[in-house]
N, CA, C and O atoms as a MOPAC input file, in Angstrom:
PM7 MOZYME 1SCF
protein

 N    -54.50600 1     6.35500 1    36.66500 1
 C    -54.73600 1     5.39200 1    35.63200 1
 C    -54.05100 1     5.88400 1    34.35300 1
 O    -54.17000 1     7.04300 1    33.95600 1
 N    -53.31700 1     4.93200 1    33.71900 1
 C    -52.57500 1     5.28600 1    32.52400 1
 C    -53.50900 1     5.33100 1    31.33200 1
 O    -54.38700 1     4.48600 1    31.15900 1
 N    -53.28800 1     6.33500 1    30.52900 1
 C    -54.11400 1     6.48600 1    29.34300 1
 C    -53.40700 1     5.93700 1    28.11700 1
 O    -52.24200 1     5.53900 1    28.15600 1
 N    -54.16200 1     5.93400 1    27.02900 1
 C    -53.63800 1     5.41100 1    25.77400 1
 C    -52.43600 1     6.21300 1    25.28700 1
 O    -51.49000 1     5.63600 1    24.75100 1
 N    -52.45700 1     7.49000 1    25.46000 1
 C    -51.40000 1     8.35200 1    24.96000 1
 C    -50.14000 1     8.33400 1    25.82500 1
 O    -49.10100 1     8.84400 1    25.40600 1
 N    -50.21600 1     7.75900 1    27.02000 1
 C    -49.03700 1     7.70200 1    27.88100 1
 C    -47.96300 1     6.75500 1    27.31600 1
 O    -46.77600 1     6.98600 1    27.55000 1
 N    -48.33700 1     5.71600 1    26.59400 1
 C    -47.37100 1     4.75900 1    26.04500 1
 C    -47.16700 1     4.95200 1    24.54700 1
 O    -46.48400 1     4.14600 1    23.91400 1
 N    -47.73100 1     5.98000 1    23.97800 1
 C    -47.61900 1     6.22700 1    22.53700 1
 C    -46.16300 1     6.52200 1    22.17200 1
 O    -45.55300 1     7.41400 1    22.76200 1
 N    -45.59000 1     5.78200 1    21.20100 1
 C    -44.22100 1     6.00300 1    20.74100 1
 C    -43.17400 1     5.18700 1    21.48000 1
 O    -42.00100 1     5.24400 1    21.10800 1
 N    -43.53800 1     4.43400 1    22.50400 1
 C    -42.56000 1     3.64500 1    23.26200 1
 C    -41.92300 1     2.57400 1    22.37700 1
 O    -40.72800 1     2.30700 1    22.50800 1
 N    -42.67700 1     1.96900 1    21.49800 1
 C    -42.14200 1     0.95200 1    20.58700 1
 C    -41.14300 1     1.54200 1    19.60900 1
 O    -40.15500 1     0.89500 1    19.26200 1
 N    -41.39100 1     2.76400 1    19.16200 1
 C    -40.46300 1     3.43700 1    18.24400 1
 C    -39.11100 1     3.68500 1    18.90200 1
 O    -38.07500 1     3.53400 1    18.25400 1
 N    -39.10500 1     4.05900 1    20.16800 1
 C    -37.85000 1     4.30700 1    20.88800 1
 C    -37.03400 1     3.02500 1    21.01400 1
 O    -35.81500 1     3.04000 1    20.84500 1
 N    -37.71400 1     1.91100 1    21.31300 1
 C    -37.00900 1     0.63300 1    21.42000 1
 C    -36.43400 1     0.20400 1    20.06600 1
 O    -35.29300 1    -0.24900 1    19.98500 1
 N    -37.22600 1     0.35000 1    19.01800 1
 C    -36.75800 1    -0.01000 1    17.68100 1
 C    -35.57000 1     0.85200 1    17.27400 1
 O    -34.60800 1     0.34300 1    16.69900 1
 N    -35.62200 1     2.12000 1    17.55800 1
 C    -34.52500 1     3.03000 1    17.22900 1
 C    -33.25500 1     2.64700 1    17.97900 1
 O    -32.16100 1     2.69100 1    17.41700 1
 N    -33.39900 1     2.27200 1    19.24700 1
 C    -32.25300 1     1.86200 1    20.05700 1
 C    -31.64900 1     0.55900 1    19.51500 1
 O    -30.42700 1     0.41700 1    19.47800 1
 N    -32.49600 1    -0.39300 1    19.09300 1
 C    -31.99800 1    -1.64500 1    18.51300 1
 C    -31.23700 1    -1.39500 1    17.21600 1
 O    -30.18400 1    -1.99100 1    16.99100 1
 N    -31.75500 1    -0.53000 1    16.37500 1
 C    -31.08500 1    -0.20700 1    15.11800 1
 C    -29.73300 1     0.43800 1    15.40600 1
 O    -28.73800 1     0.10500 1    14.76200 1
 N    -29.69000 1     1.35000 1    16.35800 1
 C    -28.44800 1     2.04000 1    16.70300 1
 C    -27.40400 1     1.04400 1    17.22700 1
 O    -26.23700 1     1.12000 1    16.84400 1
 N    -27.80800 1     0.12800 1    18.08300 1
 C    -26.89600 1    -0.88200 1    18.63200 1
 C    -26.41800 1    -1.81100 1    17.51900 1
 O    -25.24000 1    -2.16600 1    17.46800 1
 N    -27.32400 1    -2.20300 1    16.63100 1
 C    -26.94700 1    -3.08800 1    15.52000 1
 C    -25.91300 1    -2.42900 1    14.61300 1
 O    -24.95800 1    -3.08000 1    14.18900 1
 N    -26.09400 1    -1.16100 1    14.31700 1
 C    -25.14300 1    -0.44600 1    13.47400 1
 C    -23.78700 1    -0.33900 1    14.17000 1
 O    -22.75600 1    -0.53400 1    13.52700 1
 N    -23.76600 1    -0.03700 1    15.45600 1
 C    -22.51100 1     0.05500 1    16.19600 1
 C    -21.78500 1    -1.28700 1    16.24500 1
 O    -20.56400 1    -1.33500 1    16.09700 1
 N    -22.52200 1    -2.37200 1    16.45000 1
 C    -21.91800 1    -3.70600 1    16.47300 1
 C    -21.34400 1    -4.03900 1    15.09900 1
 O    -20.24000 1    -4.57600 1    15.01500 1
 N    -22.05700 1    -3.73600 1    14.03100 1
 C    -21.57200 1    -4.00100 1    12.68200 1
 C    -20.29400 1    -3.21300 1    12.39200 1
 O    -19.34700 1    -3.76000 1    11.82600 1
 N    -20.26000 1    -1.94400 1    12.77100 1
 C    -19.06500 1    -1.12500 1    12.55800 1
 C    -17.88800 1    -1.69000 1    13.35700 1
 O    -16.76800 1    -1.75200 1    12.85100 1
 N    -18.13600 1    -2.10100 1    14.59700 1
 C    -17.06200 1    -2.66400 1    15.43200 1
 C    -16.52900 1    -3.95900 1    14.82700 1
 O    -15.31800 1    -4.17900 1    14.81800 1
 N    -17.41300 1    -4.82100 1    14.32000 1
 C    -16.98100 1    -6.07400 1    13.69800 1
 C    -16.15200 1    -5.79200 1    12.44600 1
 O    -15.13900 1    -6.45200 1    12.21800 1
 N    -16.56500 1    -4.82800 1    11.64000 1
 C    -15.80800 1    -4.47700 1    10.44100 1
 C    -14.43000 1    -3.91600 1    10.78000 1
 O    -13.44700 1    -4.24700 1    10.11800 1
 N    -14.35300 1    -3.07800 1    11.79600 1
 C    -13.06600 1    -2.50000 1    12.19400 1
 C    -12.13400 1    -3.58800 1    12.72200 1
 O    -10.96900 1    -3.64700 1    12.32900 1
 N    -12.63100 1    -4.44400 1    13.60500 1
 C    -11.80400 1    -5.52200 1    14.16800 1
 C    -11.40100 1    -6.50800 1    13.06600 1
 O    -10.24400 1    -6.92400 1    12.99700 1
 N    -12.35500 1    -6.88100 1    12.20500 1
 C    -12.05200 1    -7.80600 1    11.11300 1
 C    -11.02700 1    -7.23500 1    10.14900 1
 O    -10.11100 1    -7.94400 1     9.73200 1
 N    -11.16600 1    -5.97100 1     9.79000 1
 C    -10.20300 1    -5.32700 1     8.89600 1
 C     -8.82300 1    -5.25400 1     9.50700 1
 O     -7.82300 1    -5.47800 1     8.82500 1
 N     -8.76200 1    -4.94200 1    10.79400 1
 C     -7.47300 1    -4.87300 1    11.48500 1
 C     -6.80600 1    -6.24800 1    11.52600 1
 O     -5.61100 1    -6.37000 1    11.25400 1
 N     -7.57600 1    -7.27800 1    11.86500 1
 C     -7.02000 1    -8.63700 1    11.90000 1
 C     -6.54100 1    -9.07000 1    10.51500 1
 O     -5.47500 1    -9.67300 1    10.38900 1
 N     -7.31300 1    -8.77100 1     9.49000 1
 C     -6.90600 1    -9.12500 1     8.12900 1
 C     -5.60200 1    -8.42000 1     7.75700 1
 O     -4.69400 1    -9.03500 1     7.19800 1
 N     -5.51900 1    -7.14500 1     8.06600 1
 C     -4.32500 1    -6.36800 1     7.72300 1
 C     -3.07500 1    -6.94700 1     8.37400 1
 O     -2.02700 1    -7.03400 1     7.73300 1
 N     -3.17600 1    -7.34200 1     9.63800 1
 C     -2.00100 1    -7.82800 1    10.35900 1
 C     -1.72100 1    -9.31800 1    10.15900 1
 O     -0.58600 1    -9.75400 1    10.35500 1
 N     -2.72400 1   -10.10700 1     9.77500 1
 C     -2.54200 1   -11.55200 1     9.70300 1
 C     -2.62700 1   -12.13100 1     8.29400 1
 O     -2.53400 1   -13.34900 1     8.14100 1
 N     -2.79900 1   -11.31100 1     7.26100 1
 C     -2.99300 1   -11.86400 1     5.92200 1
 C     -1.76400 1   -12.61500 1     5.41400 1
 O     -1.91300 1   -13.54300 1     4.61800 1
 N     -0.57400 1   -12.25500 1     5.83700 1
 C      0.65600 1   -12.93100 1     5.40600 1
 C      1.21800 1   -13.84000 1     6.48700 1
 O      2.38200 1   -14.23400 1     6.41400 1
 N      0.42500 1   -14.17400 1     7.47700 1
 C      0.91000 1   -14.98100 1     8.59900 1
 C      1.48500 1   -16.33200 1     8.15900 1
 O      2.56900 1   -16.68900 1     8.62200 1
 N      0.81100 1   -17.10900 1     7.28200 1
 C      1.39500 1   -18.41200 1     6.90600 1
 C      2.78200 1   -18.28800 1     6.28000 1
 O      3.66400 1   -19.10400 1     6.54600 1
 N      2.96900 1   -17.27300 1     5.45600 1
 C      4.26200 1   -17.09100 1     4.80100 1
 C      5.33000 1   -16.63300 1     5.80700 1
 O      6.46800 1   -17.10100 1     5.76300 1
 N      4.96200 1   -15.72800 1     6.70100 1
 C      5.90400 1   -15.27800 1     7.72700 1
 C      6.27800 1   -16.42700 1     8.64900 1
 O      7.43800 1   -16.56700 1     9.03600 1
 N      5.30000 1   -17.24400 1     8.99900 1
 C      5.56100 1   -18.39100 1     9.87200 1
 C      6.50400 1   -19.38900 1     9.19100 1
 O      7.37300 1   -19.97100 1     9.83900 1
 N      6.32500 1   -19.57900 1     7.88800 1
 C      7.18600 1   -20.50400 1     7.14000 1
 C      8.64400 1   -20.04100 1     7.17700 1
 O      9.55100 1   -20.85400 1     7.34900 1
 N      8.86300 1   -18.74600 1     7.01600 1
 C     10.23200 1   -18.21500 1     7.06200 1
 C     10.80000 1   -18.32700 1     8.47500 1
 O     11.99400 1   -18.58000 1     8.63900 1
 N      9.96900 1   -18.14400 1     9.49000 1
 C     10.44700 1   -18.33400 1    10.86600 1
 C     10.87400 1   -19.77700 1    11.08800 1
 O     11.88800 1   -20.02800 1    11.74000 1
 N     10.10600 1   -20.74100 1    10.54800 1
 C     10.50300 1   -22.14900 1    10.64700 1
 C     11.84400 1   -22.37700 1     9.94300 1
 O     12.68600 1   -23.13200 1    10.42900 1
 N     12.03200 1   -21.73000 1     8.81500 1
 C     13.29100 1   -21.83600 1     8.06900 1
 C     14.45700 1   -21.37200 1     8.93700 1
 O     15.48200 1   -22.05100 1     9.00700 1
 N     14.31400 1   -20.22700 1     9.59900 1
 C     15.40400 1   -19.71700 1    10.43600 1
 C     15.58200 1   -20.55600 1    11.69500 1
 O     16.69500 1   -20.64400 1    12.21500 1
 N     14.51900 1   -21.17300 1    12.19600 1
 C     14.66800 1   -22.09200 1    13.32300 1
 C     15.48000 1   -23.32000 1    12.90100 1
 O     16.33200 1   -23.79500 1    13.65200 1
 N     15.20900 1   -23.82700 1    11.69600 1
 C     15.99400 1   -24.95600 1    11.18700 1
 C     17.46300 1   -24.57300 1    11.03200 1
 O     18.34900 1   -25.35900 1    11.36800 1
 N     17.72200 1   -23.37600 1    10.52900 1
 C     19.11200 1   -22.91800 1    10.39300 1
 C     19.78400 1   -22.79200 1    11.75400 1
 O     20.95000 1   -23.15700 1    11.90400 1
 N     19.06100 1   -22.28000 1    12.74500 1
 C     19.63300 1   -22.12400 1    14.08500 1
 C     19.96100 1   -23.48900 1    14.70700 1
 O     20.93600 1   -23.62300 1    15.44500 1
 N     19.13300 1   -24.49900 1    14.40000 1
 C     19.38200 1   -25.85800 1    14.90400 1
 C     20.40200 1   -26.59500 1    14.03600 1
 O     20.76300 1   -27.73400 1    14.33200 1
 N     20.86200 1   -25.95100 1    12.97100 1
 C     21.78900 1   -26.52600 1    12.00000 1
 C     21.20700 1   -27.76300 1    11.31800 1
 O     21.93000 1   -28.69700 1    10.97400 1
 N     19.89500 1   -27.75100 1    11.13100 1
 C     19.20600 1   -28.79800 1    10.37500 1
 C     19.04600 1   -28.29000 1     8.94500 1
 O     17.96400 1   -27.87100 1     8.53400 1
 N     20.14300 1   -28.33700 1     8.20100 1
 C     20.18500 1   -27.72500 1     6.87700 1
 C     19.35800 1   -28.49700 1     5.85300 1
 O     18.84900 1   -27.90300 1     4.90200 1
 N     19.21600 1   -29.79600 1     6.03000 1
 C     18.37400 1   -30.58000 1     5.11000 1
 C     16.90500 1   -30.15400 1     5.23900 1
 O     16.20500 1   -30.02700 1     4.23500 1
 N     16.44200 1   -29.93400 1     6.47900 1
 C     15.06200 1   -29.48900 1     6.67600 1
 C     14.86600 1   -28.07700 1     6.12000 1
 O     13.82800 1   -27.77600 1     5.53100 1
 N     15.85700 1   -27.22100 1     6.30800 1
 C     15.77500 1   -25.86300 1     5.76800 1
 C     15.77000 1   -25.90100 1     4.24200 1
 O     15.03600 1   -25.14700 1     3.60400 1
 N     16.57500 1   -26.76400 1     3.66300 1
 C     16.62700 1   -26.91700 1     2.20600 1
 C     15.28800 1   -27.43000 1     1.67500 1
 O     14.85200 1   -27.03900 1     0.59200 1
 N     14.64000 1   -28.30400 1     2.44300 1
 C     13.32600 1   -28.83300 1     2.04300 1
 C     12.27000 1   -27.72700 1     2.02000 1
 O     11.33300 1   -27.79700 1     1.22500 1
 N     12.39800 1   -26.71900 1     2.86400 1
 C     11.44200 1   -25.61000 1     2.85000 1
 C     11.57200 1   -24.77900 1     1.58000 1
 O     10.66300 1   -24.02100 1     1.24100 1
 N     12.68900 1   -24.91400 1     0.87900 1
 C     12.87700 1   -24.25900 1    -0.42100 1
 C     12.26600 1   -25.09600 1    -1.53400 1
 O     12.32800 1   -24.72500 1    -2.70600 1
 N     11.66900 1   -26.24400 1    -1.15700 1
 C     11.08000 1   -27.12800 1    -2.15800 1
 C     12.08300 1   -28.09100 1    -2.74400 1
 O     11.82400 1   -28.70800 1    -3.77800 1
 N     13.23000 1   -28.23000 1    -2.09600 1
 C     14.30100 1   -29.10400 1    -2.58800 1
 C     14.57500 1   -30.16900 1    -1.53000 1
 O     14.63500 1   -29.87200 1    -0.33700 1
 N     14.73600 1   -31.39100 1    -1.97500 1
 C     15.06500 1   -32.48300 1    -1.06100 1
 C     16.25200 1   -33.24000 1    -1.63500 1
 O     16.57600 1   -33.07400 1    -2.81100 1
 N     16.90700 1   -34.06900 1    -0.82700 1
 C     18.00800 1   -34.86700 1    -1.37900 1
 C     17.53900 1   -35.78000 1    -2.51800 1
 O     18.29000 1   -36.03700 1    -3.45900 1
 N     16.29800 1   -36.26600 1    -2.43000 1
 C     15.78700 1   -37.13700 1    -3.48700 1
 C     15.48500 1   -36.35200 1    -4.76500 1
 O     15.71100 1   -36.84600 1    -5.87000 1
 N     14.97700 1   -35.13900 1    -4.60900 1
 C     14.66300 1   -34.28500 1    -5.76400 1
 C     15.28800 1   -32.91100 1    -5.55500 1
 O     14.58900 1   -31.95400 1    -5.22100 1
 N     16.60300 1   -32.80900 1    -5.75100 1
 C     17.25600 1   -31.51500 1    -5.54100 1
 C     16.82200 1   -30.50600 1    -6.60400 1
 O     16.40600 1   -30.87700 1    -7.70200 1
 N     16.92600 1   -29.25800 1    -6.26200 1
 C     16.59600 1   -28.20000 1    -7.21700 1
 C     17.71500 1   -28.12200 1    -8.25200 1
 O     18.89400 1   -28.08800 1    -7.90000 1
 N     17.34900 1   -28.09400 1    -9.50000 1
 C     18.32700 1   -28.10100 1   -10.59100 1
 C     19.24000 1   -26.87500 1   -10.52700 1
 O     20.45100 1   -26.98300 1   -10.72200 1
 N     18.65300 1   -25.72000 1   -10.25600 1
 C     19.42500 1   -24.48300 1   -10.28800 1
 C     19.93600 1   -24.04400 1    -8.91200 1
 O     20.57700 1   -23.00000 1    -8.79000 1
 N     19.65400 1   -24.83900 1    -7.88000 1
 C     20.09500 1   -24.45600 1    -6.53100 1
 C     20.45400 1   -25.72700 1    -5.76800 1
 O     19.68700 1   -26.20900 1    -4.93400 1
 N     21.62100 1   -26.24900 1    -6.06800 1
 C     22.09900 1   -27.48200 1    -5.43800 1
 C     22.35900 1   -27.25000 1    -3.95100 1
 O     22.50200 1   -26.11100 1    -3.50500 1
 N     22.41600 1   -28.33600 1    -3.19700 1
 C     22.60600 1   -28.24300 1    -1.74900 1
 C     23.93600 1   -27.57300 1    -1.40100 1
 O     24.01600 1   -26.84300 1    -0.41300 1
 N     24.96600 1   -27.80800 1    -2.19100 1
 C     26.26300 1   -27.17800 1    -1.92300 1
 C     26.15100 1   -25.65200 1    -2.02600 1
 O     26.72700 1   -24.92900 1    -1.21300 1
 N     25.42900 1   -25.17900 1    -3.00100 1
 C     25.20700 1   -23.73200 1    -3.15300 1
 C     24.35700 1   -23.19400 1    -1.99700 1
 O     24.60400 1   -22.10000 1    -1.49000 1
 N     23.36300 1   -23.97200 1    -1.59400 1
 C     22.52900 1   -23.60500 1    -0.44900 1
 C     23.39100 1   -23.45900 1     0.80400 1
 O     23.20300 1   -22.52700 1     1.58600 1
 N     24.32600 1   -24.37400 1     0.99200 1
 C     25.18800 1   -24.31900 1     2.16800 1
 C     26.10600 1   -23.10000 1     2.12800 1
 O     26.42500 1   -22.54100 1     3.17700 1
 N     26.54100 1   -22.67600 1     0.93300 1
 C     27.33400 1   -21.44900 1     0.83400 1
 C     26.51100 1   -20.24400 1     1.27200 1
 O     27.00900 1   -19.35000 1     1.95600 1
 N     25.23600 1   -20.23500 1     0.86500 1
 C     24.37200 1   -19.09500 1     1.17500 1
 C     23.84800 1   -19.11000 1     2.60700 1
 O     23.70200 1   -18.05500 1     3.22400 1
 N     23.56000 1   -20.31200 1     3.14700 1
 C     22.86300 1   -20.38900 1     4.43200 1
 C     23.58400 1   -21.21800 1     5.48400 1
 O     23.07200 1   -21.35700 1     6.59500 1
 N     24.72800 1   -21.76100 1     5.18500 1
 C     25.45400 1   -22.60600 1     6.12700 1
 C     26.00200 1   -21.82700 1     7.30900 1
 O     25.74300 1   -20.63100 1     7.44200 1
 N     26.76800 1   -22.50700 1     8.17800 1
 C     27.26300 1   -21.86300 1     9.39100 1
 C     28.18200 1   -20.67200 1     9.12500 1
 O     28.23100 1   -19.74400 1     9.93300 1
 N     28.90900 1   -20.68100 1     8.01100 1
 C     29.82100 1   -19.57200 1     7.70800 1
 C     29.06900 1   -18.33100 1     7.21500 1
 O     29.65500 1   -17.24900 1     7.16100 1
 N     27.80200 1   -18.45800 1     6.85900 1
 C     27.05600 1   -17.31200 1     6.31100 1
 C     26.64600 1   -16.31400 1     7.39300 1
 O     26.51300 1   -15.12100 1     7.11900 1
 N     26.44600 1   -16.79800 1     8.61900 1
 C     26.02000 1   -15.91600 1     9.71100 1
 C     24.58300 1   -15.45100 1     9.57900 1
 O     24.20500 1   -14.43400 1    10.16000 1
 N     23.77800 1   -16.18100 1     8.82300 1
 C     22.39800 1   -15.76400 1     8.57800 1
 C     21.36900 1   -16.52800 1     9.40200 1
 O     20.17100 1   -16.38600 1     9.15400 1
 N     21.79200 1   -17.32500 1    10.36500 1
 C     20.84200 1   -18.12300 1    11.13500 1
 C     19.97100 1   -17.27600 1    12.05000 1
 O     18.91300 1   -17.73300 1    12.48100 1
 N     20.38800 1   -16.06200 1    12.35600 1
 C     19.64100 1   -15.22300 1    13.29200 1
 C     18.78800 1   -14.17800 1    12.56400 1
 O     18.57400 1   -13.08400 1    13.08800 1
 N     18.30500 1   -14.50000 1    11.37500 1
 C     17.48200 1   -13.55100 1    10.62900 1
 C     16.09600 1   -13.42600 1    11.22300 1
 O     15.57900 1   -14.35000 1    11.85200 1
 N     15.50500 1   -12.26000 1    11.00800 1
 C     14.11700 1   -12.06000 1    11.45800 1
 C     13.38000 1   -11.23200 1    10.42000 1
 O     13.94900 1   -10.34800 1     9.77900 1
 N     12.10100 1   -11.53900 1    10.27100 1
 C     11.25600 1   -10.84600 1     9.30300 1
 C     10.90200 1    -9.47500 1     9.85600 1
 O     10.37800 1    -9.36500 1    10.96500 1
 N     11.18500 1    -8.43400 1     9.09000 1
 C     10.86600 1    -7.07900 1     9.52500 1
 C      9.74000 1    -6.45700 1     8.70700 1
 O      9.14000 1    -5.46400 1     9.11900 1
 N      9.45400 1    -7.05100 1     7.53400 1
 C      8.41700 1    -6.47200 1     6.68300 1
 C      7.91400 1    -7.54400 1     5.72700 1
 O      8.69200 1    -8.36900 1     5.24800 1
 N      6.61800 1    -7.53300 1     5.45000 1
 C      6.07400 1    -8.43700 1     4.44800 1
 C      5.12500 1    -7.65900 1     3.54500 1
 O      4.43100 1    -6.73600 1     3.96900 1
 N      5.12700 1    -8.07400 1     2.28300 1
 C      4.28600 1    -7.38200 1     1.31200 1
 C      3.71800 1    -8.40100 1     0.32600 1
 O      4.46300 1    -9.14700 1    -0.30900 1
 N      2.40400 1    -8.42100 1     0.20800 1
 C      1.75200 1    -9.30000 1    -0.75400 1
 C      2.06000 1    -8.82800 1    -2.15700 1
 O      2.08600 1    -7.63000 1    -2.44000 1
 N      2.29300 1    -9.79600 1    -3.03000 1
 C      2.65400 1    -9.45100 1    -4.40700 1
 C      2.20500 1   -10.58600 1    -5.31800 1
 O      2.92500 1   -11.57300 1    -5.47200 1
 N      1.05800 1   -10.46600 1    -5.90800 1
 C      0.56500 1   -11.48200 1    -6.82700 1
 C      0.38200 1   -12.82700 1    -6.15900 1
 O     -0.39400 1   -12.95600 1    -5.21100 1
 N      1.09300 1   -13.83200 1    -6.64800 1
 C      0.91400 1   -15.19600 1    -6.14800 1
 C      1.80700 1   -15.52100 1    -4.95700 1
 O      1.89400 1   -16.67800 1    -4.54500 1
 N      2.46300 1   -14.52100 1    -4.40600 1
 C      3.33900 1   -14.77300 1    -3.27300 1
 C      3.49000 1   -13.56500 1    -2.37900 1
 O      2.75500 1   -12.58500 1    -2.49700 1
 N      4.45500 1   -13.65100 1    -1.48400 1
 C      4.72100 1   -12.59100 1    -0.51900 1
 C      6.22000 1   -12.32100 1    -0.52100 1
 O      7.03000 1   -13.24800 1    -0.48600 1
 N      6.57800 1   -11.04100 1    -0.56300 1
 C      7.98200 1   -10.64400 1    -0.44900 1
 C      8.23700 1   -10.29100 1     1.01100 1
 O      7.58400 1    -9.41200 1     1.57300 1
 N      9.19800 1   -10.98900 1     1.61700 1
 C      9.53300 1   -10.77200 1     3.02100 1
 C     10.91800 1   -10.14500 1     3.11500 1
 O     11.88200 1   -10.65500 1     2.54200 1
 N     11.00700 1    -9.05400 1     3.83100 1
 C     12.29500 1    -8.41900 1     4.08000 1
 C     12.84400 1    -9.00800 1     5.36700 1
 O     12.19200 1    -8.95700 1     6.41000 1
 N     14.04200 1    -9.56800 1     5.29100 1
 C     14.66900 1   -10.24100 1     6.43000 1
 C     15.89900 1    -9.44700 1     6.83600 1
 O     16.72500 1    -9.08800 1     5.99700 1
 N     16.01100 1    -9.18000 1     8.12000 1
 C     17.12900 1    -8.41900 1     8.66400 1
 C     18.03700 1    -9.36500 1     9.45500 1
 O     17.55900 1   -10.24200 1    10.17500 1
 N     19.32800 1    -9.17800 1     9.31400 1
 C     20.32600 1    -9.97800 1    10.02000 1
 C     21.18300 1    -9.04900 1    10.86000 1
 O     21.38600 1    -7.89000 1    10.49600 1
 N     21.68600 1    -9.54600 1    11.97900 1
 C     22.62400 1    -8.72700 1    12.74400 1
 C     23.92700 1    -8.53000 1    11.96300 1
 O     24.50900 1    -9.49700 1    11.47200 1
 N     24.36900 1    -7.32000 1    11.85400 1
 C     25.64700 1    -6.95500 1    11.22100 1
 C     25.75300 1    -7.37700 1     9.75600 1
 O     26.86000 1    -7.57400 1     9.25500 1
 N     24.63000 1    -7.51900 1     9.06500 1
 C     24.65700 1    -7.85600 1     7.64300 1
 C     23.55500 1    -7.09000 1     6.92300 1
 O     22.63700 1    -6.54600 1     7.53700 1
 N     23.67700 1    -7.06900 1     5.61500 1
 C     22.66900 1    -6.42300 1     4.79100 1
 C     21.40900 1    -7.29000 1     4.74800 1
 O     21.49300 1    -8.51700 1     4.79600 1
 N     20.26000 1    -6.65600 1     4.65700 1
 C     19.00500 1    -7.40400 1     4.64200 1
 C     18.81400 1    -8.13200 1     3.30900 1
 O     19.41400 1    -7.77200 1     2.29600 1
 N     17.96300 1    -9.16700 1     3.33200 1
 C     17.61300 1    -9.95500 1     2.15100 1
 C     16.12600 1    -9.81100 1     1.88300 1
 O     15.35300 1    -9.45500 1     2.77100 1
 N     15.73800 1   -10.09100 1     0.65400 1
 C     14.32600 1   -10.16800 1     0.27100 1
 C     14.06400 1   -11.61400 1    -0.12800 1
 O     14.67200 1   -12.13400 1    -1.06400 1
 N     13.15800 1   -12.24800 1     0.58900 1
 C     12.78500 1   -13.62400 1     0.28100 1
 C     11.37400 1   -13.65100 1    -0.28700 1
 O     10.54500 1   -12.79900 1     0.03500 1
 N     11.11500 1   -14.62900 1    -1.12600 1
 C      9.81000 1   -14.82100 1    -1.74400 1
 C      9.21600 1   -16.11200 1    -1.19500 1
 O      9.89200 1   -17.14000 1    -1.14900 1
 N      7.94400 1   -16.06000 1    -0.77600 1
 C      7.24500 1   -17.26800 1    -0.35900 1
 C      6.00800 1   -17.40200 1    -1.24600 1
 O      5.14500 1   -16.52600 1    -1.27900 1
 N      5.95000 1   -18.51100 1    -1.95400 1
 C      4.82900 1   -18.78700 1    -2.85100 1
 C      3.59100 1   -19.10900 1    -2.01900 1
 O      3.66600 1   -19.92200 1    -1.09700 1
 N      2.46400 1   -18.49200 1    -2.32300 1
 C      1.23900 1   -18.72600 1    -1.55500 1
 C      0.70400 1   -20.14500 1    -1.72000 1
 O      0.18500 1   -20.71900 1    -0.76300 1
 N      0.82000 1   -20.71600 1    -2.90900 1
 C      0.18300 1   -22.01000 1    -3.18400 1
 C      0.80900 1   -23.16000 1    -2.40100 1
 O      0.08300 1   -24.00100 1    -1.87000 1
 N      2.13000 1   -23.21700 1    -2.31600 1
 C      2.76300 1   -24.35200 1    -1.63700 1
 C      3.75100 1   -23.93500 1    -0.54400 1
 O      4.42200 1   -24.78800 1     0.03800 1
 N      3.84500 1   -22.64500 1    -0.26400 1
 C      4.69800 1   -22.09600 1     0.79500 1
 C      6.18700 1   -22.40500 1     0.60700 1
 O      6.92800 1   -22.50100 1     1.58600 1
 N      6.62000 1   -22.55800 1    -0.63200 1
 C      8.05300 1   -22.73400 1    -0.85900 1
 C      8.74800 1   -21.37600 1    -0.77200 1
 O      8.19000 1   -20.33900 1    -1.13000 1
 N      9.97100 1   -21.42300 1    -0.28700 1
 C     10.75900 1   -20.21200 1    -0.07300 1
 C     11.78200 1   -20.09300 1    -1.19400 1
 O     12.24900 1   -21.09700 1    -1.73100 1
 N     12.11700 1   -18.88600 1    -1.53300 1
 C     13.16400 1   -18.62500 1    -2.51600 1
 C     13.58900 1   -17.16900 1    -2.40700 1
 O     13.02700 1   -16.40000 1    -1.62700 1
 N     14.57100 1   -16.81000 1    -3.18600 1
 C     14.97100 1   -15.40000 1    -3.23600 1
 C     13.92700 1   -14.63800 1    -4.03600 1
 O     13.38800 1   -15.15100 1    -5.01600 1
 N     13.64800 1   -13.43000 1    -3.62100 1
 C     12.66400 1   -12.62100 1    -4.32400 1
 C     13.20300 1   -12.22600 1    -5.69800 1
 O     14.34200 1   -11.77300 1    -5.81500 1
 N     12.38600 1   -12.39600 1    -6.73600 1
 C     12.84600 1   -11.99800 1    -8.06600 1
 C     12.87800 1   -10.48000 1    -8.25300 1
 O     13.47400 1    -9.98400 1    -9.20900 1
 N     12.23900 1    -9.74500 1    -7.34400 1
 C     12.18500 1    -8.28800 1    -7.42300 1
 C     12.53000 1    -7.69100 1    -6.06500 1
 O     12.29600 1    -8.33300 1    -5.04100 1
 N     13.07500 1    -6.48800 1    -6.02700 1
 C     13.31500 1    -5.83500 1    -4.73900 1
 C     12.02400 1    -5.38500 1    -4.08100 1
 O     11.95300 1    -5.25500 1    -2.85900 1
 N     11.01400 1    -5.14900 1    -4.88800 1
 C      9.68900 1    -4.78300 1    -4.41300 1
 C      8.68000 1    -5.30400 1    -5.40300 1
 O      9.05600 1    -5.84700 1    -6.44200 1
 N      7.43000 1    -5.15200 1    -5.10900 1
 C      6.39300 1    -5.64500 1    -6.00400 1
 C      6.31700 1    -4.75000 1    -7.24100 1
 O      6.11900 1    -3.54200 1    -7.11100 1
 N      6.47000 1    -5.31800 1    -8.43000 1
 C      6.40300 1    -4.49000 1    -9.62500 1
 C      4.99200 1    -3.94500 1    -9.84500 1
 O      4.02500 1    -4.54800 1    -9.37800 1
 N      4.85800 1    -2.83900 1   -10.53300 1
 C      3.53300 1    -2.28000 1   -10.79200 1
 C      2.65900 1    -3.27800 1   -11.56000 1
 O      3.12900 1    -3.99800 1   -12.44000 1
 N      1.39800 1    -3.29200 1   -11.20400 1
 C      0.45000 1    -4.17800 1   -11.86600 1
 C      0.35100 1    -5.54700 1   -11.24800 1
 O     -0.37100 1    -6.39800 1   -11.76800 1
 N      1.04600 1    -5.79200 1   -10.16200 1
 C      0.96800 1    -7.10500 1    -9.49800 1
 C      0.20800 1    -6.97700 1    -8.22100 1
 O      0.02700 1    -7.96400 1    -7.50900 1

């Protein structure tokens, strides 16, 4: 016959095990969440630049120009379509660019783009509207 003292402390062991499991689950969620944030925080901007290079590869230069926030109806004052074609047209050889690095910087993201047999470029993607442009800085300035 079981006595009163035979089950003494059994509830404490279960509670301790639940607390231990809860802490381990919380740590695992934080580690996975932090890792996902680190790798995916600039995903929309990187994806936008990939769409830009897909448009260039398809030679849909009007669609690529629109990703810069410029359209035939409202062209960019300082970056006309003719200038865009000099920089990104078929003679530029930049249709096969790929993003090799991204860095958050204030209100946007600086993306380093590598091209076969050419020097890399730094592109800027604005977070608010995902417009693409040349990066105003080679890297993020201090304080941003």
